[in-house]
DRENDO-1510 file (C-alpha; in Angstrom, 1 decimal, always signed):
<recs>
REC; n; res; u; v; w
REC; 1; MET; -28.7; -81.2; +55.9 .
REC; 2; LYS; -31.1; -83.8; +55.4 .
REC; 3; ALA; -31.5; -85.9; +57.9 .
REC; 4; LEU; -33.5; -88.9; +59.1 .
REC; 5; PHE; -35.0; -89.1; +62.7 .
REC; 6; ILE; -36.4; -92.6; +64.1 .
REC; 7; LYS; -38.4; -92.9; +67.1 .
REC; 8; CYS; -39.2; -95.9; +68.8 .
REC; 9; TYR; -42.2; -97.0; +70.0 .
REC; 10; GLY; -42.3; -100.9; +70.5 .
REC; 11; LYS; -41.3; -103.4; +68.5 .
REC; 12; LEU; -38.3; -103.2; +66.9 .
REC; 13; THR; -36.4; -104.8; +63.7 .
REC; 14; PRO; -34.0; -104.1; +60.8 .
REC; 15; ASP; -36.2; -105.4; +58.1 .
REC; 16; MET; -39.0; -102.5; +59.7 .
REC; 17; LEU; -36.7; -99.6; +59.4 .
REC; 18; ILE; -35.5; -100.9; +55.4 .
REC; 19; GLY; -39.9; -101.2; +55.0 .
REC; 20; GLY; -40.7; -97.5; +56.1 .
REC; 21; LEU; -37.8; -96.1; +53.7 .
REC; 22; ILE; -39.2; -98.0; +50.6 .
REC; 23; ASP; -42.5; -95.7; +51.7 .
REC; 24; MET; -40.0; -92.9; +51.6 .
REC; 25; GLY; -39.3; -93.1; +47.7 .
REC; 26; VAL; -36.6; -96.5; +47.3 .
REC; 27; PRO; -38.1; -98.6; +44.4 .
REC; 28; PRO; -37.5; -102.4; +45.4 .
REC; 29; VAL; -36.4; -103.0; +42.3 .
REC; 30; TYR; -33.2; -100.4; +43.3 .
REC; 31; LEU; -32.8; -102.9; +46.1 .
REC; 32; LYS; -33.3; -106.2; +44.3 .
REC; 33; SER; -29.9; -104.6; +42.1 .
REC; 34; LYS; -27.4; -104.1; +45.0 .
REC; 35; LEU; -28.1; -107.1; +46.1 .
REC; 36; GLU; -26.9; -108.9; +43.0 .
REC; 37; GLU; -23.7; -106.4; +42.8 .
REC; 38; ALA; -23.1; -108.2; +46.2 .
REC; 39; GLY; -23.6; -110.7; +45.2 .
REC; 40; LEU; -26.3; -112.6; +47.8 .
REC; 41; PRO; -29.8; -113.4; +47.4 .
REC; 42; VAL; -32.5; -111.5; +46.3 .
REC; 43; ASN; -35.4; -113.6; +47.9 .
REC; 44; PHE; -36.6; -110.5; +50.3 .
REC; 45; ILE; -40.5; -110.1; +50.6 .
REC; 46; GLU; -42.2; -106.5; +50.4 .
REC; 47; LYS; -45.6; -105.5; +50.3 .
REC; 48; PRO; -47.8; -102.7; +51.2 .
REC; 49; ASN; -49.9; -103.2; +54.5 .
REC; 50; PRO; -53.6; -103.1; +52.9 .
REC; 51; LYS; -55.0; -102.3; +56.5 .
REC; 52; ALA; -53.0; -99.6; +57.3 .
REC; 53; ARG; -54.6; -96.1; +57.4 .
REC; 54; VAL; -51.1; -95.0; +57.0 .
REC; 55; SER; -47.8; -96.0; +55.0 .
REC; 56; ALA; -46.5; -99.6; +56.7 .
REC; 57; HIS; -44.5; -101.5; +54.0 .
REC; 58; TYR; -43.9; -104.8; +55.1 .
REC; 59; PHE; -40.1; -105.8; +54.3 .
REC; 60; HIS; -39.0; -108.9; +55.8 .
REC; 61; ILE; -35.8; -111.1; +54.2 .
REC; 62; PRO; -36.2; -114.9; +55.2 .
REC; 63; PRO; -33.5; -117.2; +56.5 .
REC; 64; SER; -31.9; -119.1; +53.8 .
REC; 65; GLY; -29.5; -122.0; +53.6 .
REC; 66; GLU; -27.7; -124.3; +56.4 .
REC; 67; LYS; -25.6; -121.9; +58.8 .
REC; 68; PRO; -22.9; -123.2; +61.1 .
REC; 69; LEU; -24.0; -123.8; +64.9 .
REC; 70; LEU; -22.0; -120.6; +66.3 .
REC; 71; LEU; -21.8; -117.2; +64.6 .
REC; 72; LYS; -19.1; -115.1; +66.5 .
REC; 73; GLN; -17.8; -111.8; +66.3 .
REC; 74; GLY; -15.1; -113.1; +63.5 .
REC; 75; ASP; -17.5; -114.1; +61.3 .
REC; 76; ILE; -19.7; -111.2; +61.3 .
REC; 77; PHE; -17.0; -109.2; +60.6 .
REC; 78; ARG; -15.6; -111.7; +58.2 .
REC; 79; ILE; -19.0; -111.5; +55.9 .
REC; 80; TRP; -19.3; -108.2; +55.7 .
REC; 81; LYS; -15.8; -107.4; +54.4 .
REC; 82; GLU; -17.1; -109.8; +51.4 .
REC; 83; ILE; -20.3; -107.9; +51.1 .
REC; 84; CYS; -18.7; -104.0; +51.2 .
REC; 85; THR; -16.1; -105.7; +48.8 .
REC; 86; LYS; -17.7; -106.4; +45.6 .
REC; 87; THR; -19.7; -103.2; +46.3 .
REC; 88; GLU; -19.4; -100.5; +48.5 .
REC; 89; PRO; -15.9; -100.7; +50.4 .
REC; 90; GLU; -16.0; -97.8; +52.7 .
REC; 91; TRP; -19.2; -99.2; +54.3 .
REC; 92; GLU; -16.9; -101.4; +55.9 .
REC; 93; SER; -15.9; -99.0; +58.6 .
REC; 94; ILE; -19.4; -98.0; +58.4 .
REC; 95; GLY; -19.9; -102.0; +59.8 .
REC; 96; TRP; -17.7; -101.9; +62.3 .
REC; 97; LYS; -19.5; -99.6; +64.4 .
REC; 98; VAL; -22.8; -101.5; +64.7 .
REC; 99; PHE; -20.4; -104.5; +65.9 .
REC; 100; SER; -18.8; -102.8; +68.1 .
REC; 101; CYS; -21.7; -102.1; +69.8 .
REC; 102; LEU; -24.0; -105.3; +69.2 .
REC; 103; CYS; -20.5; -107.6; +69.9 .
REC; 104; GLY; -20.0; -105.4; +73.4 .
REC; 105; GLY; -23.8; -106.1; +74.4 .
REC; 106; ALA; -23.7; -109.6; +73.9 .
REC; 107; SER; -20.5; -110.0; +75.4 .
REC; 108; ASP; -21.9; -107.9; +78.4 .
REC; 109; ALA; -25.6; -109.9; +78.4 .
REC; 110; ILE; -23.9; -113.6; +78.2 .
REC; 111; ASP; -21.4; -113.3; +80.4 .
REC; 112; GLU; -18.7; -115.5; +78.3 .
REC; 113; ILE; -14.7; -114.4; +78.0 .
REC; 114; PRO; -13.1; -114.1; +76.0 .
REC; 115; SER; -16.0; -111.7; +73.7 .
REC; 116; ASP; -14.5; -113.1; +70.5 .
REC; 117; ILE; -16.2; -117.0; +71.1 .
REC; 118; VAL; -19.8; -115.5; +72.2 .
REC; 119; ASP; -22.1; -117.5; +70.4 .
REC; 120; LEU; -24.2; -114.6; +68.6 .
REC; 121; ARG; -27.1; -116.7; +68.1 .
REC; 122; ARG; -28.2; -116.4; +72.1 .
REC; 123; ILE; -29.3; -113.4; +71.1 .
REC; 124; ASN; -31.1; -113.5; +67.9 .
REC; 125; VAL; -28.4; -112.6; +65.3 .
REC; 126; ALA; -28.3; -114.1; +62.2 .
REC; 127; GLU; -26.2; -113.6; +58.7 .
REC; 128; GLU; -29.6; -112.3; +57.4 .
REC; 129; ASN; -29.0; -109.6; +59.7 .
REC; 130; LEU; -25.9; -108.1; +57.5 .
REC; 131; THR; -28.3; -107.9; +54.6 .
REC; 132; SER; -30.5; -106.3; +56.5 .
REC; 133; LEU; -27.6; -103.5; +57.5 .
REC; 134; TYR; -26.3; -103.0; +53.7 .
REC; 135; LEU; -29.7; -102.5; +52.4 .
REC; 136; PHE; -30.6; -100.3; +55.1 .
REC; 137; LEU; -27.5; -98.1; +54.6 .
REC; 138; CYS; -28.3; -98.8; +50.5 .
REC; 139; CYS; -31.5; -97.2; +51.2 .
REC; 140; LEU; -29.9; -94.1; +53.0 .
REC; 141; ASP; -27.4; -93.5; +49.8 .
REC; 142; TYR; -30.6; -93.7; +47.6 .
REC; 143; LEU; -32.6; -91.3; +49.7 .
REC; 144; GLU; -28.8; -88.9; +49.6 .
REC; 145; ILE; -29.3; -88.7; +53.6 .
REC; 146; GLU; -26.6; -87.1; +55.3 .
REC; 147; SER; -27.2; -88.4; +58.7 .
REC; 148; LEU; -29.3; -89.9; +61.4 .
REC; 149; PHE; -31.0; -89.2; +64.6 .
REC; 150; THR; -32.6; -91.3; +66.7 .
REC; 151; VAL; -35.2; -89.8; +69.2 .
REC; 152; PRO; -34.1; -90.6; +72.8 .
REC; 153; PHE; -36.4; -93.2; +75.1 .
REC; 154; SER; -36.7; -95.2; +77.8 .
REC; 155; ILE; -36.5; -99.0; +78.0 .
REC; 156; THR; -37.7; -101.7; +80.7 .
REC; 157; GLU; -34.7; -104.1; +82.2 .
REC; 158; GLY; -34.1; -107.3; +80.4 .
REC; 159; ARG; -35.4; -110.7; +81.1 .
REC; 160; THR; -33.7; -112.3; +78.2 .
REC; 161; GLU; -30.1; -113.1; +77.0 .
REC; 162; ALA; -31.1; -110.1; +74.3 .
REC; 163; GLY; -33.2; -108.4; +76.3 .
REC; 164; ARG; -29.6; -107.4; +78.6 .
REC; 165; ALA; -27.6; -107.4; +75.4 .
REC; 166; ASN; -30.1; -104.3; +74.2 .
REC; 167; ASN; -29.8; -103.2; +78.0 .
REC; 168; ALA; -26.2; -102.6; +77.2 .
REC; 169; ILE; -26.3; -101.6; +73.7 .
REC; 170; LEU; -28.6; -98.6; +73.8 .
REC; 171; THR; -26.6; -96.6; +76.5 .
REC; 172; ASP; -27.4; -93.3; +74.8 .
REC; 173; ALA; -31.2; -94.0; +74.1 .
REC; 174; VAL; -32.6; -93.4; +77.7 .
REC; 175; SER; -35.3; -91.1; +77.9 .
REC; 176; THR; -37.0; -89.0; +81.6 .
REC; 177; SER; -40.3; -89.2; +79.5 .
REC; 178; GLY; -42.5; -91.3; +77.5 .
REC; 179; THR; -43.5; -95.0; +78.6 .
REC; 180; PRO; -40.8; -97.2; +78.6 .
REC; 181; VAL; -40.5; -99.6; +75.4 .
REC; 182; ASP; -40.6; -103.3; +76.3 .
REC; 183; VAL; -37.1; -104.3; +76.0 .
REC; 184; GLU; -37.5; -107.6; +75.2 .
REC; 185; GLU; -39.5; -106.2; +71.9 .
REC; 186; ILE; -36.6; -104.7; +70.3 .
REC; 187; HIS; -34.1; -107.1; +67.8 .
REC; 188; PRO; -30.6; -106.4; +69.1 .
REC; 189; PHE; -28.8; -106.0; +65.9 .
REC; 190; ALA; -31.9; -103.3; +65.1 .
REC; 191; ALA; -30.6; -101.8; +68.5 .
REC; 192; ALA; -27.2; -102.1; +67.5 .
REC; 193; MET; -27.4; -99.8; +64.0 .
REC; 194; LEU; -29.2; -97.2; +66.1 .
REC; 195; GLN; -26.6; -97.0; +68.4 .
REC; 196; GLY; -24.0; -97.5; +65.9 .
REC; 197; LEU; -25.0; -95.1; +62.8 .
REC; 198; SER; -26.9; -92.6; +64.9 .
REC; 199; ALA; -25.1; -89.2; +65.2 .
REC; 200; ALA; -26.7; -88.6; +68.0 .
REC; 201; PHE; -30.4; -89.8; +70.3 .
REC; 202; LEU; -31.9; -86.1; +70.2 .
REC; 203; PRO; -35.3; -85.2; +70.3 .
REC; 204; MET; -36.8; -83.3; +67.2 .
REC; 205; ASP; -37.4; -79.3; +67.7 .
REC; 206; SER; -37.9; -76.4; +65.5 .
REC; 207; ARG; -34.2; -77.2; +64.3 .
REC; 208; PHE; -35.7; -80.1; +61.8 .
REC; 209; LEU; -38.7; -79.5; +59.2 .
REC; 210; ALA; -39.7; -83.1; +58.2 .
REC; 211; ASP; -40.8; -83.4; +54.5 .
REC; 212; LYS; -42.0; -87.3; +54.3 .
REC; 213; THR; -42.8; -89.6; +57.2 .
REC; 214; ALA; -43.1; -93.7; +57.2 .
REC; 215; TYR; -45.2; -95.1; +59.8 .
REC; 216; GLY; -44.8; -99.0; +60.7 .
REC; 217; SER; -48.0; -99.0; +62.6 .
REC; 218; SER; -51.8; -98.9; +61.4 .
REC; 219; SER; -52.9; -95.6; +63.8 .
REC; 220; ALA; -50.7; -92.1; +63.1 .
REC; 221; GLU; -52.8; -91.3; +66.4 .
REC; 222; LYS; -51.4; -94.4; +68.6 .
REC; 223; PRO; -48.7; -96.3; +66.8 .
REC; 224; THR; -49.1; -99.5; +68.7 .
REC; 225; GLY; -49.0; -103.5; +67.5 .
REC; 226; ASP; -46.8; -105.3; +66.3 .
REC; 227; ASN; -45.3; -102.6; +63.8 .
REC; 228; THR; -44.2; -99.8; +66.1 .
REC; 229; VAL; -41.4; -97.6; +64.6 .
REC; 230; THR; -42.1; -94.1; +62.7 .
REC; 231; GLU; -39.4; -92.4; +60.6 .
REC; 232; TYR; -39.2; -88.9; +59.6 .
REC; 233; LEU; -37.0; -87.7; +56.6 .
REC; 234; GLY; -36.1; -84.0; +56.3 .
REC; 235; TYR; -33.9; -81.2; +56.7 .
REC; 236; PHE; -32.0; -80.4; +60.2 .
REC; 237; ASN; -30.7; -77.1; +60.8 .
REC; 238; ASP; -28.9; -75.6; +63.8 .
REC; 239; ARG; -28.7; -72.3; +64.5 .
REC; 240; GLY; -25.8; -72.3; +67.1 .
REC; 241; GLU; -22.9; -75.1; +66.1 .
REC; 242; SER; -23.7; -77.3; +64.1 .
REC; 243; ILE; -24.1; -81.2; +65.2 .
REC; 244; PHE; -22.9; -82.0; +62.0 .
REC; 245; SER; -19.8; -80.4; +62.8 .
REC; 246; ARG; -19.1; -82.8; +65.9 .
REC; 247; HIS; -20.8; -85.9; +64.7 .
REC; 248; LEU; -19.0; -88.7; +61.6 .
REC; 249; LYS; -21.4; -88.9; +59.1 .
REC; 250; VAL; -22.7; -92.3; +57.9 .
REC; 251; PHE; -21.7; -91.7; +54.3 .
REC; 252; GLY; -18.4; -89.9; +55.0 .
REC; 253; VAL; -19.0; -86.3; +55.1 .
REC; 254; ASP; -15.9; -84.4; +56.1 .
REC; 255; SER; -16.1; -83.5; +59.9 .
REC; 256; GLY; -12.7; -83.1; +60.7 .
REC; 257; LEU; -12.6; -86.1; +62.9 .
REC; 258; GLU; -11.0; -89.6; +62.1 .
REC; 259; ILE; -12.5; -92.7; +62.5 .
</recs>
């Protein structure tokens, strides 16, 4: 089963995840065509990092246009539906998983009731994050990735609303080993993508055979600095009961479960 493992060492944004998948073979021109199909602005920035000793593609979707003062849960559901309706309607329910994690974490961190009036801008969420999610799913589809896993990692206690939101979002990420990642360095939307899209938080072991690796760092030995995430693309086999029979797939491979 073709799978992607994500390992987070520090700073993490949605765009960094896309940059790694570009390194693995997703053509930027393909992403531009998918944006055009969805009626979205084709204005992302992508370039290789010449200072990196290993693959470390830079990718970023810059802010564009004037925006309403508040960004609420209903707004992101509406925008996401508009994106998916034009191109990939079956992806709409995939976004719901991410938004459920995101809005639940925001509600806990901001401590406002009811949750549907929580301003997601207070935890740094923007409309461009929805475009990032769309392109991330495009990348998974292009690479024919059937399931996504995240390697468990521990996090520090949040000091800000965004950090506390991450504490509430990453409920399955906990690890008893390794240096805790500074939760303030993780974008809440990226945290929600990991929590909402991962079939499981699972250590890599002999069941996974890596084929390609993309680092968001300038060092393979010590992934430190501004870009600190590693993505592993390969094949996952469970000789016992397959984990893929117990979890919904990102792209709807029938697992016998219902949303």
